[in-house]
C-alpha positions as MATLAB code, in Angstrom:
seq = 'MDKSILVTGSAGFIGSRVAALLVKQGHHVVGIDNMNNYYDVSLKQHRLHQLERLSGFDFRQIDLENGDAIQQLFEAFSFESVINLAARAGVRYSMENPRVYMTTNALGSLNLLEEIRKHEISKYMLASTSSLYAGQTMPFTEDLEVNTPISSYAASKKSAEMMAYSHHFLYGIDVSICRYFTVYGPAGRPDMCIFRFIKWIDQEKPIELFGDGTQSRDFTFVDDIARGTIAALKPVGYEVFNLGGGNQPISLNTIIEKLETLLGKKARIMNQPFHKADIDSTWADISKAKQQLEWEPHTGLDEGLEQCVRWYRDNLPWSGRIRIETPCI';
ca = [
       0.405   29.001   66.088;
      -2.330   27.484   68.297;
      -5.707   27.292   66.641;
      -8.452   29.739   67.584;
     -12.193   29.940   67.208;
     -13.560   32.952   65.326;
     -16.748   34.458   66.726;
     -18.286   37.165   64.567;
     -20.636   39.651   66.193;
     -18.749   39.218   69.463;
     -20.004   42.503   70.921;
     -23.562   41.413   70.209;
     -26.058   39.955   72.630;
     -25.551   36.287   71.742;
     -22.013   36.595   70.390;
     -20.641   38.015   73.630;
     -22.082   35.110   75.635;
     -20.773   32.517   73.199;
     -17.287   34.070   73.231;
     -17.199   34.228   77.035;
     -18.292   30.600   77.409;
     -15.702   29.403   74.887;
     -12.923   31.235   76.731;
     -14.067   29.733   80.035;
     -13.880   26.307   78.401;
     -10.221   26.961   77.591;
     -10.424   28.041   73.948;
      -8.641   31.000   72.415;
     -11.287   33.216   70.816;
     -10.883   35.909   68.202;
     -13.918   38.154   68.163;
     -14.887   40.623   65.465;
     -17.679   43.181   65.328;
     -18.240   46.311   63.277;
     -19.848   48.085   66.272;
     -22.586   49.576   64.088;
     -25.221   51.870   65.576;
     -28.329   49.818   64.716;
     -28.904   50.049   68.453;
     -27.200   51.949   71.286;
     -23.458   51.334   70.905;
     -22.900   51.806   74.645;
     -24.580   48.428   75.178;
     -22.138   46.763   72.776;
     -19.254   48.509   74.520;
     -20.554   47.243   77.866;
     -20.529   43.635   76.650;
     -17.138   44.036   74.979;
     -15.640   45.486   78.152;
     -16.676   42.338   80.038;
     -15.062   40.147   77.360;
     -11.805   42.067   77.239;
     -11.233   41.256   80.893;
     -10.872   37.583   79.931;
      -7.475   36.133   79.097;
      -7.751   34.279   75.824;
      -9.958   36.751   73.956;
      -8.706   39.004   71.142;
     -10.941   41.602   69.519;
     -10.763   43.218   66.093;
     -13.224   45.852   64.833;
     -13.990   44.466   61.379;
     -17.031   44.554   59.118;
     -18.026   41.260   57.482;
     -18.782   43.132   54.285;
     -15.113   44.140   53.974;
     -13.708   41.188   52.054;
     -10.119   42.473   52.198;
     -10.233   42.844   55.986;
     -11.698   39.358   56.369;
      -8.950   37.945   54.144;
      -6.274   39.626   56.277;
      -7.883   38.281   59.448;
      -7.732   34.688   58.193;
      -4.098   35.196   57.214;
      -3.242   36.532   60.688;
      -4.857   33.716   62.688;
      -5.238   29.967   62.368;
      -8.887   29.071   62.951;
     -10.206   25.617   63.732;
     -13.835   26.735   63.373;
     -15.943   29.796   62.633;
     -19.104   30.817   64.492;
     -20.982   33.448   62.496;
     -23.247   35.435   64.797;
     -22.772   38.806   63.100;
     -25.976   39.932   61.416;
     -28.354   42.749   60.855;
     -31.246   41.648   63.007;
     -34.834   42.806   63.352;
     -37.828   42.206   61.130;
     -39.233   45.713   60.843;
     -36.042   47.630   60.193;
     -35.274   45.199   57.370;
     -38.258   46.656   55.523;
     -36.771   50.153   55.816;
     -33.251   49.217   54.751;
     -33.316   45.809   53.016;
     -30.011   46.295   51.175;
     -27.886   46.331   54.324;
     -29.516   43.070   55.401;
     -28.448   41.357   52.206;
     -24.947   42.825   52.215;
     -24.305   41.906   55.858;
     -26.241   38.673   56.308;
     -25.703   37.185   52.852;
     -22.544   38.771   51.404;
     -20.856   38.805   54.809;
     -21.548   35.102   55.205;
     -20.155   34.450   51.722;
     -16.953   36.339   52.590;
     -16.452   33.996   55.527;
     -17.258   30.875   53.544;
     -14.731   31.746   50.861;
     -11.963   32.176   53.454;
     -13.028   28.950   55.164;
     -12.728   27.224   51.796;
      -9.329   28.711   50.982;
      -7.875   27.945   54.411;
      -9.466   24.479   54.589;
     -11.229   25.135   57.889;
     -13.454   22.221   58.731;
     -16.343   23.793   60.670;
     -18.822   26.618   60.075;
     -21.671   27.461   62.453;
     -24.262   29.919   61.151;
     -26.883   31.639   63.281;
     -30.281   31.701   61.606;
     -33.807   32.551   62.694;
     -37.215   31.185   63.604;
     -38.651   33.945   61.402;
     -38.218   31.539   58.469;
     -41.102   29.422   59.776;
     -43.785   32.057   59.185;
     -47.065   30.423   58.205;
     -45.980   26.863   59.069;
     -47.709   24.478   61.457;
     -46.407   24.490   65.043;
     -44.341   23.234   66.694;
     -41.803   24.015   63.986;
     -39.521   21.208   62.829;
     -36.335   21.653   60.845;
     -37.631   19.691   57.858;
     -40.400   22.188   57.076;
     -40.061   24.015   53.768;
     -39.075   27.601   54.482;
     -39.255   29.070   51.014;
     -41.719   31.914   51.655;
     -39.964   34.448   53.944;
     -42.213   37.375   54.839;
     -39.448   39.892   55.656;
     -36.163   40.976   54.128;
     -34.469   39.812   57.327;
     -35.781   36.263   56.943;
     -34.944   36.267   53.223;
     -31.349   37.311   53.932;
     -30.969   34.506   56.473;
     -32.391   31.986   54.017;
     -29.798   33.182   51.487;
     -27.016   32.650   54.028;
     -28.272   29.140   54.761;
     -28.309   28.223   51.082;
     -24.785   29.527   50.454;
     -23.587   27.497   53.424;
     -25.158   24.418   51.877;
     -23.539   25.006   48.483;
     -20.109   25.341   50.125;
     -20.754   22.162   52.085;
     -21.717   20.321   48.907;
     -18.875   21.661   46.779;
     -16.020   21.826   49.263;
     -16.918   19.494   52.118;
     -17.245   22.211   54.779;
     -19.021   20.851   57.847;
     -21.986   23.149   58.563;
     -24.323   23.545   61.506;
     -27.150   26.058   61.205;
     -28.885   27.085   64.412;
     -32.294   28.692   64.112;
     -32.776   30.748   67.267;
     -36.144   31.344   68.898;
     -36.699   34.737   70.603;
     -33.542   34.999   72.665;
     -33.692   37.086   75.840;
     -31.490   37.703   78.865;
     -29.367   40.296   80.698;
     -27.875   43.011   78.466;
     -30.391   42.057   75.783;
     -31.065   44.004   72.630;
     -33.168   47.167   73.103;
     -35.252   46.430   70.009;
     -36.561   43.248   71.667;
     -39.638   43.303   73.844;
     -38.110   42.210   77.176;
     -35.702   45.140   77.458;
     -38.295   47.597   76.208;
     -40.973   46.406   78.615;
     -38.627   46.497   81.621;
     -37.484   50.036   80.891;
     -40.970   51.372   80.161;
     -42.587   49.763   83.196;
     -39.775   50.893   85.503;
     -39.926   54.461   84.181;
     -43.739   54.403   84.254;
     -43.987   55.153   80.556;
     -46.578   53.627   78.202;
     -45.641   50.278   76.670;
     -45.883   50.370   72.891;
     -47.580   47.036   72.173;
     -48.146   45.993   68.567;
     -51.334   43.919   68.467;
     -53.441   42.918   71.442;
     -50.647   41.093   73.284;
     -51.976   37.607   72.609;
     -49.177   36.976   70.091;
     -46.734   34.522   71.621;
     -43.113   33.419   71.403;
     -40.928   30.493   72.374;
     -38.664   32.554   74.632;
     -35.149   31.125   75.069;
     -32.572   32.285   77.619;
     -29.315   33.549   76.134;
     -27.014   31.265   78.144;
     -28.937   28.234   76.887;
     -28.525   29.533   73.337;
     -24.773   29.960   73.916;
     -24.448   26.360   75.117;
     -26.406   25.086   72.124;
     -24.337   27.121   69.702;
     -21.111   25.642   71.034;
     -22.604   22.131   71.052;
     -23.326   22.619   67.334;
     -19.582   22.755   66.625;
     -19.508   18.962   66.541;
     -19.136   17.333   63.086;
     -22.568   16.821   61.519;
     -22.080   17.180   57.762;
     -24.820   19.706   57.071;
     -27.633   20.041   59.607;
     -30.170   22.601   60.775;
     -31.033   22.744   64.482;
     -33.813   24.567   66.284;
     -32.581   26.157   69.501;
     -35.627   27.244   71.451;
     -37.375   26.853   74.755;
     -39.348   23.943   73.358;
     -42.313   24.768   75.586;
     -45.788   26.098   74.936;
     -45.385   29.660   73.566;
     -45.818   32.510   76.057;
     -47.972   35.519   75.189;
     -46.658   39.058   75.459;
     -49.492   39.802   77.891;
     -48.114   37.107   80.190;
     -44.600   38.546   79.895;
     -45.912   41.981   80.875;
     -47.727   40.554   83.903;
     -44.576   38.774   85.104;
     -42.471   41.911   84.697;
     -45.065   43.970   86.582;
     -44.647   41.590   89.525;
     -40.841   41.677   89.407;
     -40.697   45.476   89.110;
     -43.548   46.153   91.527;
     -45.166   48.567   89.096;
     -48.202   48.499   86.827;
     -47.718   48.726   83.070;
     -49.480   51.360   81.004;
     -50.227   49.858   77.611;
     -50.601   51.748   74.338;
     -51.781   49.346   71.635;
     -50.595   49.720   68.051;
     -51.712   47.783   64.939;
     -50.170   44.323   64.535;
     -47.349   44.485   61.994;
     -47.721   42.614   58.707;
     -44.173   41.185   58.816;
     -44.535   39.784   62.346;
     -45.261   36.146   63.136;
     -48.269   35.553   65.370;
     -46.604   32.737   67.278;
     -43.422   30.640   67.373;
     -42.805   27.248   68.947;
     -39.687   25.150   68.455;
     -39.543   21.405   68.202;
     -36.107   20.828   69.772;
     -36.045   17.040   69.631;
     -33.323   17.050   66.952;
     -31.001   19.217   69.065;
     -31.676   16.989   72.068;
     -30.812   13.873   70.104;
     -27.853   15.015   68.015;
     -26.336   17.759   70.178;
     -27.400   16.461   73.600;
     -28.720   19.960   74.256;
     -31.805   21.302   75.957;
     -32.540   24.574   77.747;
     -32.008   24.779   81.514;
     -33.269   28.248   82.440;
     -36.988   28.696   83.035;
     -38.820   31.863   82.060;
     -39.327   33.149   85.614;
     -35.645   32.738   86.476;
     -34.593   34.307   83.180;
     -36.844   37.341   83.589;
     -35.593   37.829   87.128;
     -32.013   37.931   85.825;
     -33.026   40.514   83.197;
     -34.602   42.787   85.811;
     -31.642   42.353   88.174;
     -29.175   43.322   85.427;
     -31.249   46.389   84.537;
     -31.394   47.542   88.165;
     -27.739   46.761   88.902;
     -26.677   48.947   85.962;
     -28.849   51.977   86.689;
     -28.745   54.843   85.912;
     -26.894   53.954   82.688;
     -29.251   51.095   81.747;
     -32.216   53.437   82.033;
     -30.630   55.750   79.462;
     -30.070   53.075   76.799;
     -31.842   54.214   73.680;
     -35.019   52.331   72.744;
     -34.983   51.207   69.136;
     -37.378   50.232   66.364;
     -38.978   47.082   67.734;
     -38.211   43.582   66.522;
     -41.427   42.174   68.051;
];
């Protein structure tokens, strides 16, 4: 049997782009996703429908927490590498339901690692988060100590990173960990600010803005993240890579102004208190990824936002009905 690449979370925002790019590069991809309803499932179905048109992609609806199902999957296919993008995401919802974050992000990762060990698969790529850098000096470098997570989400990702390291140390599994910085793009998650702002401005509804809008992020376009994720499949031993825009952070106020211009409408802003679990600002030092992975982002913010607005408009009226979720930022 020819070897495949396993992509977990393949109906997700990043996972669907990674799977599509791998198939276009000539790989056979097996994608799994539990299709949970953390956010509007129709958006996941939309992404999955695009993937299922590609020859070389097989999908299975499987939950990472189901150890028996994961075992059967690894017995059915021969994997050369595993890209783990399945996760419960979002800082604020992790405070409401912390247990599911640990069972999915930590236990789910362990289920994969144990099958990787048993089947002697050489490569594991784990998606992690810039949320681990809360309170550190910017720009964030991978060698900073990240031992004080300020949300259950960040803590669960730290747990997954540590289990990946222990399996690397004990069993020689080659591990790349990619810490993503505020990923945005077409068909983006509706708990992230870009989708929310586009929908609210277009429908002339008040924007729910937590804080005064001066908080900033290192926004990174999803296709750049997909390229970096695949680049991280190279043998590295055990390494952590920041995948971010690498530029001066952009404030949410600036994002709103740019979207107003693209949509031709004025935003109505309803300010809410800044959330305790949020980070005021993020900024990635991406020099390590440039050096070791030969990766850097290509898509500028203006081009990326234009693609987001175009996707939203091209998919109306359905895109305008996508349910807005508890915000991530």
